C-alpha positions, 0 to 999 in steps of 0.5 A: 108252125106249119102252113099247108095249102089245101087248094091253090086254084083260082076260080074253079077246081082243076084236075091238079089244083083245088080252089082256095083253102089254107091250113096254118097248122099250130099243133105244137103251139095250141094243138089246134089247125087254123083255116084260111078260106074253105073252098068247095072240096076243101074236106076232101083236101083234108082227107089227103092230109093228116088235118083232122076236122075236130083240131080246126078251131078257127076259119078265117074267110078272106072274101065271099066268092063261092070258091073261097066259101062253098066248102064251108057247109060240107066241112062244118057237117062232116066236123060234127060227125067225126067227133068235133065238139068243141066251139068253132070260130068263123071270122069274115065279111058280113054275110058269112053267117047267113050263108052258113046258117042257111045252108045248115037250115035247109039241109036240116043240119045239126051241129054237135058243137057251138058255131060262133061267128065274127063278122068284121065290121071294124078292122084292125085287131080281130083276135088276141090271146096270151099267144097269137094276135091276129089283125085284118085290113081291107084289100082291093077286089071289087067285093069286101075282101080281107087280108090277115096278119098272124103275129106270135107272141115272142118265146122266153129263152128255156131254162137250162136244166140239164146244166143246173142238174150237173151243178147239184142244184135241185129243182124247186122255187130256185129254178124260177129265180134262176129263169127270171134272170135272177142272181142267186146265191147257194147254201155253199156260197155259190153265186149263179147268174140266172141269165147265163142258164137260159137259152136264147130267146125266140122271136114270135113268127109272123105270117100274112095271109091276104085274099084275092086283090089288087096291089095295094098299100094295106097288102104291104102294111099287113105283110111288114117284116113278115116271115111268110107272106102268102100272095094271090098271083092270078096273072103273069107280069104282061097281063097287068091289064087284065089283072086290074080289071079284074081286081086281081094281082099278077106276080110282079106285083105280089113280089113288089109287096114282099119287097116293099114289106121286108118279108122273109119269104114269098108264096104265090097261090091262087094260080089260074088253071089256064097255067101248067107246069112250064107257066107256073115256073115262069110265074115264079121266075118273074117274081124272083126278078125282084125278090129272091125268096119265092115259091109257087106252091102246089096243092097240099105242099107243106111249108115250115115257118122256123123260128129266127133266134136272137 
């Protein structure tokens, strides 16, 4: 599991930062990519990555400001041109379906795949299968804005096949019993404790991706014990009044959320074009005053999300 930041800027594109889009790369887990927001130019950023549009399985929109949705029509069209034929699901606030359908209708664009919209009217669990559960809660941005919490199911320990083969135990139904941790008696009288031949389990990872917001308790709830928290950092700590006026957060407030939620790592994004390299280092350092595991990301940066072994 990796997360790649296709656009890390706020409001408008800059030479060094595109507007918001984040790719959660689940290629090992389900051979798919989930996109969070799709600002203008997202498909150009994808061309600079190894992401294939046809692998995009779901798109989650945090809110309907242009810097988070204006890239949708172009990306959906390109996905069709590039051989995408699997259904694509779009989750987001009411209005996202009207926006996309109108753009496709006016441009007379026909897609080669089914497009399914899930407009969020009630928050909570919005998607769940045997691998992942996605929940969302409203944030505070002056417009309907959501944060998403992605929870991976726990992974059972792997059967240590090489050790069993070394004991001349043939594969077959007996392996299933050992994998379940049962005690098995072999034909030669040897007793095998299955628990001794199964590796350590892996706790499922938790990723929290928040939309634009002031500091709010829902952010803490969504980020509880997250392996990775992605939080906007539109303003520095000295601009708290401005952040509140524009329904955004400071780097300090992002760190306060991470600290309260006991998150493992904080990533700062949605960074103003006003900030250059020195300013961004300062944003990161401000957050580190409260929460040491912080990174202010740049466009196309990839962060791996490792397992925590039990």
